[in-house]
N, C-alpha and C positions, 0 to 999 in steps of 0.2 A: 504494500500500500504506500502510495506517495504521501509523504508528510509535509506539512506546511513549513516553508523556509522563511526565516525572518528578513531576508535580505531586502526585499522590495515592499515591505509593509511598514507602516508607521509604528511608533512606539505603542505598546499595548494600550488599548483604550480602557478608560475607567468604567465604561458602560457596555452593555451588550443588548442585543434584541433577538427575539425568537425568529426562526425560519420555519415556515410551515410547508408540509407536504400537501399539494393541492389535491392529491388523490384521496386524502383522508381528512383534510382540514385541521390536522393536528401538528403541533411543533415537533420537530425531530432533531433540531440542533440550534445553535446560537452563532451569531456573528458579532464582531466588535463594533460598537457604535462610536466611531470617531466624532469628536466635537469640532465645531467650526473653528475654534481658536487653535486647533492643532495644524491647520492648513498652512500657516506661515512657515513652520519648520519643514513641512513636506515640500512646498513650492521652492523654498530655499535650496533644499537638497537636489531637487530637479534642475534648478539653475546651475548649481555647481557641477552636476554630472554632464550637463549640456556642453561644457567647455571641451571635455575630452571626446565625447560621443560625436560631435559635429566634425571633428578634425580628421577623421580617418575613415573614408568611405569603404575601403577594402575591409577594414575590421568590422564595420557595420554589416556588410554582406555576410561575412563569416559568422557573426553572432546571430543574425536573423535566421540563417540556414540551420545553425545548431539549435536555435529555439524551436524551429519547425520540427526537427527530428525529435526533440524532447517532448513536444506536444503529442506527436503521433505515438511515441513510446508510452505515454501516460494515458492513452485512450481508455484502457480497462478501468482506470480509477476515475477519470473525468466523466465518462458517459453516465454511469449510474448516479453520480452526484448531481449532474445536470438534470437528469430525468426526475430525481427525487424532489428537487426544489422547483423545477419548471413545469413538469407534468407530461412532457412529450414522450412518445414511445422511444424505447432504448435505441432502436435502429436510427431514428432521426437524430438523437443525441450524438451517436457515432458519426453520422454524416456531418453534423455541425462541427465536430472536432476536426474531421478531415478537411473541411472547408477552411477552418482556422489555420491549419498547417499549410494548406495550399496557398492561402493569401500571404502568409509570411514568406514563402518561397518566391512567389511572384514579385513582391516588392523588394525582396533581397537583391534581385537582379537589376533593380532600378536605382541603386544607391550611388552610382558613380558621380564624379564631379560634373556639373552641368554648366557649360559655357557656350555662348552663342555670339559669333561675330556680327557686328552691325556695319553695313555698308550704305552710307548716305551721300557719297560724292564729295565729302569734305576731306581735307588733308590731315585727318586724324584717324587713329585706329581705335575703334570703340568695341567694347565687349560687354555682354551681359553675363554676369556670374550669379547663378541662382543660389541663394543662401537659406539656411534654416531659420526658423522664427524664434525658437526658444522653448520654454515650457508650454506644453499644450494641455488643456483640460478636455476630458471626454466624459460625457454622461450618457449612459446606455440604458435601454429598457429591459424588460424581463422576458420578452418573447423569444429572442435569439441572443442571449447574453454573451456567449463566447464569440459567435460569428460577427455580431455587430461591434463587439469590443475590438476584434482583430481588424475589422474594416476601418477602424480609427487608428489603432496603434501601429499597424503594419506600415501604412504610408507615412505616418508621422515619424516613426523611428527611422525608416529608410531615408527620409529627407534630412535626418540629422537632428531632429527635435527630441526632447524628452517628454514624458507624458505622466499626468496624474489622472487616473481613471476611476470614476465612481460608477459602480453597477447599481441596478435597482435594489432596494432593500428586500424585494421578494426573491431575488436570485443572486445573493452575494457570494455563496460558498464556492461554486464552481469557478467563478472568476478569480477568487483568492487562490484557489488551488492552481489555476492556470498560470497566474503570476509567479507562484512558487516554483512551478515546473520550469518556466522560462528563465527564472533567476539564475539557473545554472549556466546560462549562455550569455546573459546580459550584465553589464556593469551595474554596480549599485547606483540607485537613483534614476536610472533610465526609464523604468516603468514602475510606478507606485500605485497601489490600490488603496482607496479609502472607502469605507462602508459606513452607512448610517442613514438616518432619516433626515428630512428637511429640518433646518435650513442648510444642511451640509452642501447639497448640490448648488443651491443659490449662492452661497458664499464662495464656492469654488469658481463658479462662472464669473463672479464679480471680482475675483482676487486680482489686485493690481500687478502681480508678478506673472500672470498668465497672458501669453501672446495670441493665443488662438483658442476658441471654444468650439467644440464640435459636439452636437447633440442629436440624438434620435429619440423621437417620442411624439407626443400629441402636439397639435398646433398651439393649443393654449399654453402649454408649458414652454414650447419653443419661443413664443413671444416673451415670456418672462425671462428666459435665458438671454435672449437678445437684449432686452432692456437692462439686465444685470451687467452685461458687458459694455454698455455705453460709456460709463465713466472712464474706463481705461482704454476705450476705443480698440479693444481686442477684435481681431478678425473672428467672424462667426460663420459656421457651417451648420445648417439645420436640415435634417432629414425628418420630415413631419408626416402627418397622417395621409391616408389615401382613401378613395372611394371608387376603386377601379370598376369600370363597366366592361362587360363582355357583350358584344353585339353579334348576334347570330344572323347570318344572311339566309335568304329564302332557299338556297341550294344546299344548306348544311345537312349532313347525314347524322341525324339526332342520336341514334343508338351507337354510332361509331365514336362520337366525341363525348358521350355522357360521362364516362368515368374520368376522362382527362379534365373535363370542365368541373366536375364535382371536386376533384382534388386541387384544382386551381383555386377553389373557394375555401376548402375545408382543411387544407394542410395545416398542421400545428393548431388544430381546433379553430381555424379561421383567424388566428392571432398573427396575421402577417400584414404588414402595411400595404404591400402591393398584391394582396390576394384579390380575386374576383369578389366584389361585394354587391354587384347588381348584374342581372342578366336580362337583356332585351331580346325577345324572340318574336319572329314573324307570327302574326295571328293564326295563320293556317297550321302552323306547327306547334302552337303554344301548349296545347294539352299534352302532346307527346314529350315536349321538353320538360314540362313540369313533372310528369309521371316518371320519366327516365331518371331525373335527378332525385325525385322522392324515393325511387327504388334503391338508389345508391345509399341514401340517408337511412332508410329502414334496415338495411342489411349490414352496414359497417359495424365492426366490433368496437364498442366504446368501453374503456376501462383504464386501469392504472397503467402508466407507461412501462412499468416493470414487468407486466404480463406479456409474454411473447406473442400472444394472439391479438393484442390491442393494436388497432389502427388509428384510433382517435382518443386522445387523452382528455383530461379535465381542462377547464378554464383555469388560468393560473392563480387567481386570487378572488376573494369574496366580493370585493368592490366591483371587479369586472364582471363577475357572474351576475351581480345585481343589475348592472347596466344592461347586459344582454337580455336578462329577463324583462326589464322595464321596456326596452325598445321593442321587444317582441310583443308584449302585452299591448303596447300602444298601437302597433300595427294591426293586431287582431281587433282592437276596439275601433279602429278606423275602417274595418270591413274586410281585412285580409283573411285568407284561409290558411291554416297550417295543414298542408298536405302530408307533411311528415314532421314529427317532433312538435315544437312549440312550447316546451315546458322543461323545468328542471327534472333531472332523474332522481328518483327516491332512493338515495344511497348516500353514505358519507362522502365528503369531498365536494368539489366544485364542478359537478357534472351537469351539462345541459344537453338535451337530446338534439342530435343533428336535425336542423329545421329547414324545410323548404316552404316558402310563403308564396301563395298565388293571389291574384286579384288585389294587389296592394295599391292603394292610392299613391300617386306620384309625389304627393306632399308629405307622406308619412316619413318620420325621422329615420326609419330603417332603410329608406331610399336616399334621403338627402344627406344623412350623416354616416359616420363610420361605425359599424356595429362591433367590429373587432371580436368576433366570436362565431360559433357554428350556426349562423343564421343567414339564409340567402333568399332575397326576394327575386321573383321572376316576373317580368313585366311584358305584356304583349304590345306589338306595334303593327300598324298597317302602312306606314310611310317611313322609309329609311331615313330621309332627311330629318323627320321629326324625332326619330329614335336617336340620331346622332346629336341633335340639339339637346335632347334629354340627357344623353350620356355626358355631354360637355357642360351641362347646366348646373354643376355644383361648384363650391368654392375650392374643391380639390383638383389636382392635376398630376397625379403620380404616374399611373400606368393605365393601360387599357388593351383590349384585344378584340379581334374580329375573326369569326369562324365561318368557313364556307368551303365549298368544293373548288370553285374557280379561284385559284390562288392569286392571280393577277388582280382580279376584281377585289378580293379581300384586302390585298395590300393597298390598293387605291383608297378603299374605304378607311383602312387603318390610318392612312396619312391625314385623314380629316379629324382624328381624335386630338383633343387638346390635353396633352399630357407629356411627360418626359420620356416614356418608353412605350412603344406599341408592339404587340405581338400578333402573329397570324397563326391560328390553329394551335396555339399554346399560350401560356401566360406565366409571368413571374419567374422566368428563367434568365439568369444573368451570367455573363462571363466575367472573370476577374479583370479582363482587359478593356471593358467597355465603361463609358461614363454612366453614372446613375444620378439623376436629378429630377426633382419635381418642379412644376410651375404653379402659379397662383399660390394658395396657402399650403401647398405640399412640400415646400422647402426653399432654402436659399443655399447656393453653392453646389458643388459637384463632388461626388465620391466616385471611386473606382478608376482603374487604369492610370495612365499618365496624368490625367486630369486630377485625380485624387492626390497624386504626388505633388503636382504643382500647387494645389491648394494648401500645401504645407511648406511652401517655399516663398521667398520674396526676391525680386530682381535687384541686383546691385550692379550699377553700370560704372565702368572704368574707361576713361578717355586718355589717350596719350598721342603725342605727335607721331606721324609717320617718320621712320628713320630716313635720313638723307641718303 
């Protein structure tokens, strides 16, 4: 069993808080509750570590590759702990750990010095040298705690920054273990984990020693993070909520796509920012689409993530379960029908039956807002232009997809979606090399690929006369 290593953790906290298993609703462990006044020392150590870390790109590459190896070697310890505190099936936890290691390897190969000559016709030699920012703060949510943490620390560390990372208080343990595992490869102070409840995150985002704040979570909290960073004018990257629409065209083969479409909406119990959260189906195919999705919902195995037969785990926490229940009840009160599910499951833990809603009014919050749970409204349309207007008609703009047999036509329709990423006949699949960004209230800044790396760098321009 991998044991916690003190190297990248602050001094022992004077307080602790319980960590609950969402499959039972009961506490199974504790995490240290760092206090906001401890952050000065943490950020100071990150600043001190930055001096050496930024100076040697080759050493960074070696360290990040070694960290990736260490993460993979610790999968047997990390995956069960992640499942225990987050709820997802064990196989999905293992995939999350593999993705974390892969992201470290990807960005490890992008650590080299970055200089670009400038030619503007003047008798000077100009050069852009990309430099690191300094200590970076990252605040990550509970749905993919390790994968989203790595999406922040891998590019930040590759760029030569150091990082103070705060996981959600619902999922602190696997992140602490991950940092302990990686500490065998990273110098002290390069990556530090702080855990606790608010106002810890708010104080971290507002800390004057932080040069860049990167956050993934709700739009409301993202606004607060951005406001907190204003006094220090720190750079801000926000990956916020989504309300992705899947638009089915009139030539779609319903039974062929039903399972893929279902999992595009229900993976990780629907707790995915870029999951399908609304389906628009042609009126003549509407009943078939609803029934095909409902059949998937009725037959999927729901249970504790530690059970090897489980395909769908619990909702992560009681507050989110209450939100999902409330938004579903409001839809039913508005006249929607629960063709499958529509209620909590009568068992311990935070389980909600996989739910397919039909006949949902377009103004219902389950359509206009982000449910972030195992609930999917299906809406009929008779006019494609009107369906696209509805798909684009929310304050979100993260992702979207179009499904049909004529791929060229589907791609043309996908180009009309107002979002950061559009897919054809699949959804929410990202490569490490591509940019990931939302529009409207789904985000500020870009993650992923070289774009994510440059988000952690600043340009420094040097001019010198041309040699005679």
